[in-house]
C-alpha positions as protocol buffer text, in pm:
chain_id: "A"
residue {
  index: 1
  type: MET
  ca { x: 1008 y: -4208 z: 2294 }
}
residue {
  index: 2
  type: ARG
  ca { x: 1306 y: -4116 z: 2044 }
}
residue {
  index: 3
  type: TYR
  ca { x: 1256 y: -3928 z: 1749 }
}
residue {
  index: 4
  type: HIS
  ca { x: 1520 y: -3822 z: 1481 }
}
residue {
  index: 5
  type: GLY
  ca { x: 1791 y: -3915 z: 1764 }
}
residue {
  index: 6
  type: ILE
  ca { x: 1643 y: -3715 z: 2020 }
}
residue {
  index: 7
  type: THR
  ca { x: 1462 y: -3819 z: 2334 }
}
residue {
  index: 8
  type: VAL
  ca { x: 1114 y: -3690 z: 2360 }
}
residue {
  index: 9
  type: LYS
  ca { x: 847 y: -3703 z: 2655 }
}
residue {
  index: 10
  type: PHE
  ca { x: 500 y: -3664 z: 2591 }
}
residue {
  index: 11
  type: PRO
  ca { x: 485 y: -3342 z: 2802 }
}
residue {
  index: 12
  type: LEU
  ca { x: 747 y: -3200 z: 2565 }
}
residue {
  index: 13
  type: LEU
  ca { x: 539 y: -3275 z: 2280 }
}
residue {
  index: 14
  type: PHE
  ca { x: 242 y: -3074 z: 2422 }
}
residue {
  index: 15
  type: ILE
  ca { x: 501 y: -2794 z: 2488 }
}
residue {
  index: 16
  type: ALA
  ca { x: 631 y: -2788 z: 2143 }
}
residue {
  index: 17
  type: TRP
  ca { x: 256 y: -2824 z: 1991 }
}
residue {
  index: 18
  type: GLY
  ca { x: 201 y: -2491 z: 2185 }
}
residue {
  index: 19
  type: LEU
  ca { x: 505 y: -2314 z: 2062 }
}
residue {
  index: 20
  type: TYR
  ca { x: 397 y: -2387 z: 1736 }
}
residue {
  index: 21
  type: LEU
  ca { x: 44 y: -2254 z: 1787 }
}
residue {
  index: 22
  type: VAL
  ca { x: 211 y: -1926 z: 1953 }
}
residue {
  index: 23
  type: ALA
  ca { x: 485 y: -1912 z: 1712 }
}
residue {
  index: 24
  type: GLY
  ca { x: 398 y: -2126 z: 1418 }
}
residue {
  index: 25
  type: ILE
  ca { x: 478 y: -1995 z: 1059 }
}
residue {
  index: 26
  type: SER
  ca { x: 122 y: -1930 z: 934 }
}
residue {
  index: 27
  type: PRO
  ca { x: 79 y: -1749 z: 599 }
}
residue {
  index: 28
  type: ALA
  ca { x: -295 y: -1782 z: 630 }
}
residue {
  index: 29
  type: HIS
  ca { x: -313 y: -1403 z: 670 }
}
residue {
  index: 30
  type: GLU
  ca { x: -243 y: -1376 z: 297 }
}
residue {
  index: 31
  type: THR
  ca { x: -499 y: -1645 z: 156 }
}
residue {
  index: 32
  type: GLY
  ca { x: -651 y: -1337 z: -37 }
}
residue {
  index: 33
  type: HIS
  ca { x: -337 y: -1244 z: -217 }
}
residue {
  index: 34
  type: GLY
  ca { x: -310 y: -1342 z: -586 }
}
residue {
  index: 35
  type: THR
  ca { x: -481 y: -1679 z: -551 }
}
residue {
  index: 36
  type: ALA
  ca { x: -655 y: -1642 z: -868 }
}
residue {
  index: 37
  type: GLY
  ca { x: -346 y: -1659 z: -1107 }
}
residue {
  index: 38
  type: PRO
  ca { x: -119 y: -1930 z: -1197 }
}
residue {
  index: 39
  type: HIS
  ca { x: 202 y: -1971 z: -972 }
}
residue {
  index: 40
  type: LEU
  ca { x: 488 y: -1814 z: -1163 }
}
residue {
  index: 41
  type: THR
  ca { x: 852 y: -1835 z: -1080 }
}
residue {
  index: 42
  type: SER
  ca { x: 1091 y: -1513 z: -1037 }
}
residue {
  index: 43
  type: ALA
  ca { x: 1241 y: -1603 z: -1367 }
}
residue {
  index: 44
  type: GLN
  ca { x: 899 y: -1604 z: -1544 }
}
residue {
  index: 45
  type: LYS
  ca { x: 786 y: -1286 z: -1389 }
}
residue {
  index: 46
  type: ALA
  ca { x: 1107 y: -1127 z: -1498 }
}
residue {
  index: 47
  type: ALA
  ca { x: 1055 y: -1224 z: -1850 }
}
residue {
  index: 48
  type: LEU
  ca { x: 714 y: -1036 z: -1837 }
}
residue {
  index: 49
  type: PHE
  ca { x: 881 y: -703 z: -1777 }
}
residue {
  index: 50
  type: GLY
  ca { x: 889 y: -504 z: -2106 }
}
residue {
  index: 51
  type: ASP
  ca { x: 1139 y: -242 z: -1952 }
}
residue {
  index: 52
  type: LYS
  ca { x: 1442 y: -429 z: -1867 }
}
residue {
  index: 53
  type: SER
  ca { x: 1603 y: -127 z: -1732 }
}
residue {
  index: 54
  type: ALA
  ca { x: 1342 y: -76 z: -1476 }
}
residue {
  index: 55
  type: LEU
  ca { x: 1371 y: -438 z: -1374 }
}
residue {
  index: 56
  type: LYS
  ca { x: 1727 y: -396 z: -1313 }
}
residue {
  index: 57
  type: SER
  ca { x: 1692 y: -69 z: -1103 }
}
residue {
  index: 58
  type: ILE
  ca { x: 1413 y: -242 z: -885 }
}
residue {
  index: 59
  type: SER
  ca { x: 1625 y: -531 z: -842 }
}
residue {
  index: 60
  type: SER
  ca { x: 1928 y: -350 z: -749 }
}
residue {
  index: 61
  type: SER
  ca { x: 1777 y: -112 z: -502 }
}
residue {
  index: 62
  type: TYR
  ca { x: 1581 y: -415 z: -349 }
}
residue {
  index: 63
  type: ILE
  ca { x: 1905 y: -608 z: -289 }
}
residue {
  index: 64
  type: LYS
  ca { x: 2070 y: -305 z: -130 }
}
residue {
  index: 65
  type: TYR
  ca { x: 1813 y: -157 z: 86 }
}
residue {
  index: 66
  type: VAL
  ca { x: 1516 y: -405 z: 130 }
}
residue {
  index: 67
  type: GLU
  ca { x: 1650 y: -773 z: 110 }
}
residue {
  index: 68
  type: PRO
  ca { x: 1852 y: -752 z: 437 }
}
residue {
  index: 69
  type: ILE
  ca { x: 1498 y: -647 z: 606 }
}
residue {
  index: 70
  type: PHE
  ca { x: 1302 y: -918 z: 463 }
}
residue {
  index: 71
  type: ARG
  ca { x: 1582 y: -1168 z: 526 }
}
residue {
  index: 72
  type: THR
  ca { x: 1517 y: -1143 z: 892 }
}
residue {
  index: 73
  type: ALA
  ca { x: 1150 y: -1070 z: 891 }
}
residue {
  index: 74
  type: CYS
  ca { x: 998 y: -1284 z: 598 }
}
residue {
  index: 75
  type: PHE
  ca { x: 1231 y: -1539 z: 469 }
}
residue {
  index: 76
  type: ASP
  ca { x: 1140 y: -1815 z: 715 }
}
residue {
  index: 77
  type: CYS
  ca { x: 789 y: -1827 z: 561 }
}
residue {
  index: 78
  type: HIS
  ca { x: 864 y: -1695 z: 221 }
}
residue {
  index: 79
  type: SER
  ca { x: 1196 y: -1840 z: 91 }
}
residue {
  index: 80
  type: THR
  ca { x: 1389 y: -2165 z: 78 }
}
residue {
  index: 81
  type: PHE
  ca { x: 1627 y: -1994 z: 349 }
}
residue {
  index: 82
  type: THR
  ca { x: 1385 y: -2113 z: 646 }
}
residue {
  index: 83
  type: ARG
  ca { x: 1541 y: -2112 z: 998 }
}
residue {
  index: 84
  type: TYR
  ca { x: 1367 y: -2403 z: 1151 }
}
residue {
  index: 85
  type: PRO
  ca { x: 1322 y: -2416 z: 1522 }
}
residue {
  index: 86
  type: TRP
  ca { x: 1426 y: -2713 z: 1707 }
}
residue {
  index: 87
  type: TYR
  ca { x: 1065 y: -2844 z: 1743 }
}
residue {
  index: 88
  type: HIS
  ca { x: 1039 y: -2876 z: 1372 }
}
residue {
  index: 89
  type: ARG
  ca { x: 1201 y: -3231 z: 1427 }
}
residue {
  index: 90
  type: LEU
  ca { x: 918 y: -3351 z: 1657 }
}
residue {
  index: 91
  type: PRO
  ca { x: 635 y: -3573 z: 1520 }
}
residue {
  index: 92
  type: PHE
  ca { x: 304 y: -3396 z: 1374 }
}
residue {
  index: 93
  type: ILE
  ca { x: 461 y: -3048 z: 1407 }
}
residue {
  index: 94
  type: ARG
  ca { x: 706 y: -3105 z: 1126 }
}
residue {
  index: 95
  type: GLY
  ca { x: 416 y: -3188 z: 876 }
}
residue {
  index: 96
  type: MET
  ca { x: 209 y: -2893 z: 968 }
}
residue {
  index: 97
  type: MET
  ca { x: 486 y: -2643 z: 958 }
}
residue {
  index: 98
  type: ASP
  ca { x: 607 y: -2754 z: 618 }
}
residue {
  index: 99
  type: ARG
  ca { x: 263 y: -2731 z: 480 }
}
residue {
  index: 100
  type: ASP
  ca { x: 227 y: -2378 z: 608 }
}
residue {
  index: 101
  type: ILE
  ca { x: 581 y: -2282 z: 482 }
}
residue {
  index: 102
  type: SER
  ca { x: 480 y: -2441 z: 133 }
}
residue {
  index: 103
  type: THR
  ca { x: 168 y: -2238 z: 141 }
}
residue {
  index: 104
  type: GLY
  ca { x: 360 y: -1918 z: 212 }
}
residue {
  index: 105
  type: ARG
  ca { x: 596 y: -1962 z: -60 }
}
residue {
  index: 106
  type: MET
  ca { x: 312 y: -2027 z: -317 }
}
residue {
  index: 107
  type: HIS
  ca { x: 173 y: -1679 z: -238 }
}
residue {
  index: 108
  type: LEU
  ca { x: 508 y: -1505 z: -233 }
}
residue {
  index: 109
  type: ASP
  ca { x: 847 y: -1663 z: -268 }
}
residue {
  index: 110
  type: MET
  ca { x: 1140 y: -1414 z: -214 }
}
residue {
  index: 111
  type: SER
  ca { x: 1412 y: -1700 z: -259 }
}
residue {
  index: 112
  type: ASN
  ca { x: 1541 y: -1550 z: -592 }
}
residue {
  index: 113
  type: GLY
  ca { x: 1506 y: -1171 z: -535 }
}
residue {
  index: 114
  type: PHE
  ca { x: 1271 y: -934 z: -717 }
}
residue {
  index: 115
  type: PRO
  ca { x: 1035 y: -1010 z: -887 }
}
residue {
  index: 116
  type: PHE
  ca { x: 899 y: -1259 z: -629 }
}
residue {
  index: 117
  type: GLY
  ca { x: 759 y: -1573 z: -725 }
}
residue {
  index: 118
  type: GLY
  ca { x: 395 y: -1642 z: -673 }
}
residue {
  index: 119
  type: HIS
  ca { x: 40 y: -1624 z: -788 }
}
residue {
  index: 120
  type: ALA
  ca { x: 4 y: -1237 z: -810 }
}
residue {
  index: 121
  type: THR
  ca { x: 176 y: -1000 z: -1052 }
}
residue {
  index: 122
  type: SER
  ca { x: 470 y: -786 z: -933 }
}
residue {
  index: 123
  type: ARG
  ca { x: 259 y: -470 z: -923 }
}
residue {
  index: 124
  type: GLU
  ca { x: 4 y: -674 z: -692 }
}
residue {
  index: 125
  type: ASP
  ca { x: 280 y: -799 z: -472 }
}
residue {
  index: 126
  type: LEU
  ca { x: 389 y: -447 z: -394 }
}
residue {
  index: 127
  type: ASP
  ca { x: 48 y: -325 z: -316 }
}
residue {
  index: 128
  type: ALA
  ca { x: 9 y: -624 z: -83 }
}
residue {
  index: 129
  type: ILE
  ca { x: 335 y: -548 z: 82 }
}
residue {
  index: 130
  type: THR
  ca { x: 229 y: -177 z: 148 }
}
residue {
  index: 131
  type: GLU
  ca { x: -112 y: -296 z: 268 }
}
residue {
  index: 132
  type: VAL
  ca { x: 39 y: -564 z: 529 }
}
residue {
  index: 133
  type: LEU
  ca { x: 281 y: -300 z: 671 }
}
residue {
  index: 134
  type: ALA
  ca { x: 18 y: -36 z: 694 }
}
residue {
  index: 135
  type: ASP
  ca { x: -223 y: -280 z: 860 }
}
residue {
  index: 136
  type: GLY
  ca { x: 57 y: -437 z: 1083 }
}
residue {
  index: 137
  type: LYS
  ca { x: -19 y: -786 z: 971 }
}
residue {
  index: 138
  type: MET
  ca { x: 329 y: -898 z: 865 }
}
residue {
  index: 139
  type: PRO
  ca { x: 528 y: -1031 z: 1007 }
}
residue {
  index: 140
  type: PRO
  ca { x: 228 y: -1191 z: 1230 }
}
residue {
  index: 141
  type: LEU
  ca { x: 191 y: -1104 z: 1580 }
}
residue {
  index: 142
  type: ASP
  ca { x: 235 y: -1473 z: 1684 }
}
residue {
  index: 143
  type: TYR
  ca { x: 568 y: -1487 z: 1491 }
}
residue {
  index: 144
  type: ARG
  ca { x: 705 y: -1174 z: 1626 }
}
residue {
  index: 145
  type: LEU
  ca { x: 634 y: -1303 z: 1978 }
}
residue {
  index: 146
  type: MET
  ca { x: 887 y: -1554 z: 1929 }
}
residue {
  index: 147
  type: HIS
  ca { x: 1128 y: -1383 z: 1688 }
}
residue {
  index: 148
  type: ARG
  ca { x: 1223 y: -1058 z: 1820 }
}
residue {
  index: 149
  type: ASP
  ca { x: 1454 y: -987 z: 1534 }
}
residue {
  index: 150
  type: ALA
  ca { x: 1157 y: -993 z: 1297 }
}
residue {
  index: 151
  type: ARG
  ca { x: 987 y: -701 z: 1435 }
}
residue {
  index: 152
  type: LEU
  ca { x: 1045 y: -398 z: 1173 }
}
residue {
  index: 153
  type: SER
  ca { x: 1139 y: -59 z: 1325 }
}
residue {
  index: 154
  type: ASP
  ca { x: 969 y: 244 z: 1189 }
}
residue {
  index: 155
  type: ALA
  ca { x: 1293 y: 335 z: 1001 }
}
residue {
  index: 156
  type: GLN
  ca { x: 1282 y: -2 z: 838 }
}
residue {
  index: 157
  type: LYS
  ca { x: 904 y: 32 z: 745 }
}
residue {
  index: 158
  type: LYS
  ca { x: 982 y: 354 z: 596 }
}
residue {
  index: 159
  type: ASP
  ca { x: 1268 y: 193 z: 375 }
}
residue {
  index: 160
  type: VAL
  ca { x: 1031 y: -78 z: 256 }
}
residue {
  index: 161
  type: ILE
  ca { x: 747 y: 171 z: 177 }
}
residue {
  index: 162
  type: LEU
  ca { x: 983 y: 400 z: -17 }
}
residue {
  index: 163
  type: TRP
  ca { x: 1126 y: 127 z: -229 }
}
residue {
  index: 164
  type: VAL
  ca { x: 784 y: 5 z: -301 }
}
residue {
  index: 165
  type: GLY
  ca { x: 669 y: 342 z: -412 }
}
residue {
  index: 166
  type: GLU
  ca { x: 981 y: 396 z: -636 }
}
residue {
  index: 167
  type: SER
  ca { x: 931 y: 28 z: -783 }
}
residue {
  index: 168
  type: ALA
  ca { x: 570 y: 84 z: -838 }
}
residue {
  index: 169
  type: GLY
  ca { x: 632 y: 417 z: -1016 }
}
residue {
  index: 170
  type: LEU
  ca { x: 879 y: 239 z: -1252 }
}
residue {
  index: 171
  type: ILE
  ca { x: 623 y: -22 z: -1319 }
}
residue {
  index: 172
  type: ASP
  ca { x: 337 y: 184 z: -1366 }
}
residue {
  index: 173
  type: ARG
  ca { x: 488 y: 485 z: -1577 }
}
residue {
  index: 174
  type: THR
  ca { x: 185 y: 684 z: -1492 }
}
residue {
  index: 175
  type: PRO
  ca { x: 240 y: 1043 z: -1601 }
}
residue {
  index: 176
  type: ALA
  ca { x: 163 y: 1271 z: -1336 }
}
residue {
  index: 177
  type: ARG
  ca { x: -39 y: 1595 z: -1410 }
}
residue {
  index: 178
  type: LYS
  ca { x: 216 y: 1851 z: -1462 }
}
residue {
  index: 179
  type: THR
  ca { x: 225 y: 2145 z: -1216 }
}
residue {
  index: 180
  type: LYS
  ca { x: 471 y: 2420 z: -1151 }
}
residue {
  index: 181
  type: ASN
  ca { x: 462 y: 2445 z: -782 }
}
residue {
  index: 182
  type: PRO
  ca { x: 321 y: 2281 z: -472 }
}
residue {
  index: 183
  type: ALA
  ca { x: 79 y: 2562 z: -437 }
}
residue {
  index: 184
  type: GLU
  ca { x: -60 y: 2482 z: -764 }
}
residue {
  index: 185
  type: SER
  ca { x: -92 y: 2114 z: -708 }
}
residue {
  index: 186
  type: TRP
  ca { x: -261 y: 2174 z: -375 }
}
residue {
  index: 187
  type: GLY
  ca { x: -503 y: 2396 z: -514 }
}
residue {
  index: 188
  type: ALA
  ca { x: -608 y: 2137 z: -779 }
}
residue {
  index: 189
  type: ILE
  ca { x: -611 y: 1887 z: -505 }
}
residue {
  index: 190
  type: LYS
  ca { x: -840 y: 2091 z: -287 }
}
residue {
  index: 191
  type: SER
  ca { x: -1085 y: 2125 z: -599 }
}
residue {
  index: 192
  type: LEU
  ca { x: -1073 y: 1738 z: -674 }
}
residue {
  index: 193
  type: ARG
  ca { x: -1152 y: 1684 z: -310 }
}
residue {
  index: 194
  type: LEU
  ca { x: -1458 y: 1894 z: -351 }
}
residue {
  index: 195
  type: GLU
  ca { x: -1566 y: 1704 z: -650 }
}
residue {
  index: 196
  type: LEU
  ca { x: -1530 y: 1379 z: -448 }
}
residue {
  index: 197
  type: ASP
  ca { x: -1780 y: 1515 z: -190 }
}
residue {
  index: 198
  type: GLY
  ca { x: -2017 y: 1608 z: -497 }
}
residue {
  index: 199
  type: LEU
  ca { x: -2002 y: 1271 z: -616 }
}
residue {
  index: 200
  type: LEU
  ca { x: -2095 y: 1118 z: -276 }
}
residue {
  index: 201
  type: ALA
  ca { x: -2380 y: 1366 z: -266 }
}
residue {
  index: 202
  type: SER
  ca { x: -2503 y: 1264 z: -588 }
}
residue {
  index: 203
  type: GLY
  ca { x: -2440 y: 894 z: -572 }
}
residue {
  index: 204
  type: LYS
  ca { x: -2242 y: 879 z: -884 }
}
residue {
  index: 205
  type: LEU
  ca { x: -1980 y: 647 z: -722 }
}
residue {
  index: 206
  type: GLU
  ca { x: -1878 y: 483 z: -1056 }
}
residue {
  index: 207
  type: LYS
  ca { x: -1696 y: 806 z: -1114 }
}
residue {
  index: 208
  type: VAL
  ca { x: -1497 y: 810 z: -788 }
}
residue {
  index: 209
  type: HIS
  ca { x: -1198 y: 635 z: -959 }
}
residue {
  index: 210
  type: HIS
  ca { x: -1134 y: 949 z: -1182 }
}
residue {
  index: 211
  type: ILE
  ca { x: -1120 y: 1179 z: -882 }
}
residue {
  index: 212
  type: ALA
  ca { x: -905 y: 935 z: -683 }
}
residue {
  index: 213
  type: TYR
  ca { x: -649 y: 876 z: -924 }
}
residue {
  index: 214
  type: ALA
  ca { x: -617 y: 1239 z: -1013 }
}
residue {
  index: 215
  type: ILE
  ca { x: -532 y: 1329 z: -660 }
}
residue {
  index: 216
  type: ARG
  ca { x: -302 y: 1042 z: -663 }
}
residue {
  index: 217
  type: ASP
  ca { x: -132 y: 1183 z: -948 }
}
residue {
  index: 218
  type: LEU
  ca { x: -102 y: 1509 z: -816 }
}
residue {
  index: 219
  type: VAL
  ca { x: 31 y: 1411 z: -495 }
}
residue {
  index: 220
  type: ALA
  ca { x: 288 y: 1165 z: -664 }
}
residue {
  index: 221
  type: GLY
  ca { x: 438 y: 1483 z: -848 }
}
residue {
  index: 222
  type: MET
  ca { x: 483 y: 1693 z: -545 }
}
residue {
  index: 223
  type: PRO
  ca { x: 817 y: 1576 z: -450 }
}
residue {
  index: 224
  type: ASP
  ca { x: 946 y: 1679 z: -789 }
}
residue {
  index: 225
  type: ILE
  ca { x: 832 y: 2051 z: -733 }
}
residue {
  index: 226
  type: SER
  ca { x: 910 y: 2062 z: -356 }
}
residue {
  index: 227
  type: SER
  ca { x: 1296 y: 2129 z: -357 }
}
residue {
  index: 228
  type: GLY
  ca { x: 1253 y: 2349 z: -41 }
}
residue {
  index: 229
  type: LEU
  ca { x: 1165 y: 2044 z: 192 }
}
residue {
  index: 230
  type: SER
  ca { x: 1433 y: 1914 z: 425 }
}
residue {
  index: 231
  type: GLY
  ca { x: 1561 y: 1561 z: 362 }
}
residue {
  index: 232
  type: GLU
  ca { x: 1361 y: 1447 z: 634 }
}
residue {
  index: 233
  type: GLY
  ca { x: 1043 y: 1620 z: 504 }
}
residue {
  index: 234
  type: MET
  ca { x: 1111 y: 1488 z: 135 }
}
residue {
  index: 235
  type: ALA
  ca { x: 1133 y: 1130 z: 318 }
}
residue {
  index: 236
  type: ASP
  ca { x: 799 y: 1162 z: 492 }
}
residue {
  index: 237
  type: LEU
  ca { x: 633 y: 1302 z: 160 }
}
residue {
  index: 238
  type: ARG
  ca { x: 756 y: 1014 z: -19 }
}
residue {
  index: 239
  type: VAL
  ca { x: 588 y: 794 z: 221 }
}
residue {
  index: 240
  type: GLU
  ca { x: 275 y: 985 z: 226 }
}
residue {
  index: 241
  type: VAL
  ca { x: 257 y: 954 z: -168 }
}
residue {
  index: 242
  type: GLN
  ca { x: 254 y: 575 z: -128 }
}
residue {
  index: 243
  type: VAL
  ca { x: -33 y: 591 z: 131 }
}
residue {
  index: 244
  type: VAL
  ca { x: -239 y: 820 z: -92 }
}
residue {
  index: 245
  type: ARG
  ca { x: -163 y: 568 z: -393 }
}
residue {
  index: 246
  type: ARG
  ca { x: -297 y: 301 z: -171 }
}
residue {
  index: 247
  type: LEU
  ca { x: -606 y: 498 z: -74 }
}
residue {
  index: 248
  type: ALA
  ca { x: -697 y: 567 z: -429 }
}
residue {
  index: 249
  type: SER
  ca { x: -697 y: 215 z: -525 }
}
residue {
  index: 250
  type: ARG
  ca { x: -940 y: 131 z: -237 }
}
residue {
  index: 251
  type: LEU
  ca { x: -1141 y: 436 z: -333 }
}
residue {
  index: 252
  type: ASP
  ca { x: -1181 y: 302 z: -675 }
}
residue {
  index: 253
  type: GLU
  ca { x: -1261 y: -52 z: -546 }
}
residue {
  index: 254
  type: ALA
  ca { x: -1515 y: 106 z: -318 }
}
residue {
  index: 255
  type: GLY
  ca { x: -1667 y: 328 z: -590 }
}
residue {
  index: 256
  type: ASP
  ca { x: -1676 y: 65 z: -829 }
}
residue {
  index: 257
  type: ALA
  ca { x: -1880 y: -148 z: -572 }
}
residue {
  index: 258
  type: GLY
  ca { x: -2123 y: 133 z: -514 }
}
residue {
  index: 259
  type: ASP
  ca { x: -2024 y: 125 z: -143 }
}
residue {
  index: 260
  type: SER
  ca { x: -2102 y: 494 z: -16 }
}
residue {
  index: 261
  type: ALA
  ca { x: -2019 y: 440 z: 342 }
}
residue {
  index: 262
  type: LYS
  ca { x: -1694 y: 288 z: 245 }
}
residue {
  index: 263
  type: VAL
  ca { x: -1620 y: 587 z: -4 }
}
residue {
  index: 264
  type: LYS
  ca { x: -1705 y: 823 z: 291 }
}
residue {
  index: 265
  type: SER
  ca { x: -1464 y: 641 z: 528 }
}
residue {
  index: 266
  type: LEU
  ca { x: -1182 y: 634 z: 282 }
}
residue {
  index: 267
  type: ALA
  ca { x: -1236 y: 1000 z: 191 }
}
residue {
  index: 268
  type: ALA
  ca { x: -1182 y: 1095 z: 558 }
}
residue {
  index: 269
  type: ARG
  ca { x: -880 y: 896 z: 580 }
}
residue {
  index: 270
  type: LEU
  ca { x: -756 y: 1078 z: 264 }
}
residue {
  index: 271
  type: ASP
  ca { x: -826 y: 1407 z: 439 }
}
residue {
  index: 272
  type: THR
  ca { x: -599 y: 1286 z: 727 }
}
residue {
  index: 273
  type: GLU
  ca { x: -317 y: 1205 z: 478 }
}
residue {
  index: 274
  type: LEU
  ca { x: -359 y: 1514 z: 296 }
}
residue {
  index: 275
  type: GLY
  ca { x: -348 y: 1716 z: 622 }
}
residue {
  index: 276
  type: LYS
  ca { x: -18 y: 1516 z: 703 }
}
residue {
  index: 277
  type: ILE
  ca { x: 126 y: 1636 z: 379 }
}
residue {
  index: 278
  type: ALA
  ca { x: 22 y: 2009 z: 441 }
}
residue {
  index: 279
  type: ALA
  ca { x: 193 y: 1985 z: 765 }
}
residue {
  index: 280
  type: LEU
  ca { x: 528 y: 1922 z: 585 }
}
residue {
  index: 281
  type: TYR
  ca { x: 526 y: 2268 z: 424 }
}
residue {
  index: 282
  type: PRO
  ca { x: 616 y: 2602 z: 583 }
}
residue {
  index: 283
  type: ALA
  ca { x: 297 y: 2812 z: 671 }
}
residue {
  index: 284
  type: GLY
  ca { x: 152 y: 2981 z: 363 }
}
residue {
  index: 285
  type: ALA
  ca { x: 366 y: 2773 z: 120 }
}
residue {
  index: 286
  type: LEU
  ca { x: 64 y: 2563 z: -3 }
}
residue {
  index: 287
  type: ASN
  ca { x: -165 y: 2893 z: -61 }
}
residue {
  index: 288
  type: ALA
  ca { x: -265 y: 2941 z: -412 }
}
residue {
  index: 289
  type: SER
  ca { x: -60 y: 3230 z: -596 }
}
residue {
  index: 290
  type: ARG
  ca { x: -360 y: 3345 z: -809 }
}
residue {
  index: 291
  type: PRO
  ca { x: -552 y: 3637 z: -622 }
}
residue {
  index: 292
  type: GLY
  ca { x: -881 y: 3545 z: -446 }
}
residue {
  index: 293
  type: PRO
  ca { x: -1015 y: 3192 z: -343 }
}
residue {
  index: 294
  type: ALA
  ca { x: -1102 y: 2933 z: -636 }
}
residue {
  index: 295
  type: ALA
  ca { x: -1474 y: 2962 z: -711 }
}
residue {
  index: 296
  type: VAL
  ca { x: -1701 y: 2683 z: -583 }
}
residue {
  index: 297
  type: TYR
  ca { x: -2021 y: 2605 z: -759 }
}
residue {
  index: 298
  type: THR
  ca { x: -2340 y: 2433 z: -604 }
}
residue {
  index: 299
  type: CYS
  ca { x: -2707 y: 2377 z: -668 }
}
residue {
  index: 300
  type: PRO
  ca { x: -2970 y: 2636 z: -553 }
}
residue {
  index: 301
  type: MET
  ca { x: -3201 y: 2320 z: -481 }
}
residue {
  index: 302
  type: HIS
  ca { x: -2941 y: 2077 z: -365 }
}
residue {
  index: 303
  type: PRO
  ca { x: -2630 y: 2284 z: -153 }
}
residue {
  index: 304
  type: GLU
  ca { x: -2468 y: 1948 z: -96 }
}
residue {
  index: 305
  type: VAL
  ca { x: -2360 y: 1927 z: -441 }
}
residue {
  index: 306
  type: LEU
  ca { x: -2044 y: 2098 z: -493 }
}
residue {
  index: 307
  type: SER
  ca { x: -1806 y: 2153 z: -801 }
}
residue {
  index: 308
  type: ASN
  ca { x: -1504 y: 2363 z: -868 }
}
residue {
  index: 309
  type: GLN
  ca { x: -1644 y: 2432 z: -1226 }
}
residue {
  index: 310
  type: PRO
  ca { x: -1988 y: 2552 z: -1367 }
}
residue {
  index: 311
  type: GLY
  ca { x: -2232 y: 2270 z: -1491 }
}
residue {
  index: 312
  type: ARG
  ca { x: -2546 y: 2094 z: -1419 }
}
residue {
  index: 313
  type: CYS
  ca { x: -2669 y: 1934 z: -1078 }
}
residue {
  index: 314
  type: PRO
  ca { x: -2665 y: 1579 z: -1106 }
}
residue {
  index: 315
  type: LYS
  ca { x: -2979 y: 1554 z: -911 }
}
residue {
  index: 316
  type: CYS
  ca { x: -3220 y: 1788 z: -1087 }
}
residue {
  index: 317
  type: GLY
  ca { x: -3033 y: 1937 z: -1371 }
}
residue {
  index: 318
  type: MET
  ca { x: -3035 y: 2290 z: -1270 }
}
residue {
  index: 319
  type: ASP
  ca { x: -2750 y: 2521 z: -1368 }
}
residue {
  index: 320
  type: LEU
  ca { x: -2459 y: 2523 z: -1090 }
}
residue {
  index: 321
  type: VAL
  ca { x: -2442 y: 2886 z: -943 }
}
residue {
  index: 322
  type: VAL
  ca { x: -2124 y: 3008 z: -745 }
}
residue {
  index: 323
  type: LYS
  ca { x: -2162 y: 2946 z: -365 }
}
residue {
  index: 324
  type: LYS
  ca { x: -2179 y: 3236 z: -151 }
}
residue {
  index: 325
  type: PRO
  ca { x: -1899 y: 3251 z: 127 }
}
């Protein structure tokens, strides 16, 4: 049979069908991203930005550092610049591919730069990009198998994550808790981490978000007070800032859902990332400058309850006492 000027045999149709199943452009991985909101164009999202200078800065850095990466790895599914394979011209396959690409653009349309068109807010878009990169979901494995140039290198992933972090910071304008040096920040982070264990032990998961976001803000402020790090160390620290930012959001969600097992699992992941941060600094650099270790308070009846300050046990109401070494 002939189709659009090319001779097609039925075995070839089955081969092309198989190619589509292996390398098909399938945005189904993203159906949870921003499906609740109305679809907005790039121009409509830009109009929602209150700080136009922040938008200009984000857009400029996107064009310079990130768009070339996305053009190769993402544009086939998420823009009007799709590079169609030859089997797109074959019957049945064209319709399926066009529907998949249309769905991909509805979720995230990169055709006109940042902000991206789609259902979600620009801030949610940034979070989604961080998540799919961390989980290895994008580009999908089946797509990477047939498009070798779409595989992101570690350096490219780092560039994207750094851009996401800087952009999220400009959008959030979240004031970080001010500390004078990394050791002071680290001492506060360790105390907050103990408080998180205390909330887990007491079951007061609705307060997890306060601790998670306080840790996030302290970590976010560390690059500004860590001038002694090397260039590579600073780049790695900024990547960790974004990982901790995402973990804080997930801890917030798990705490609000009352999922203690999830909070415990995420707290363990947080410990891993904090360990990576500590490893970036010279030995002793994060030791507290004040003499002696910080006091840790516990309940005489419930030793699993820990706090970095005096108070009452959330389980029995007894006064907390200093924990013995």
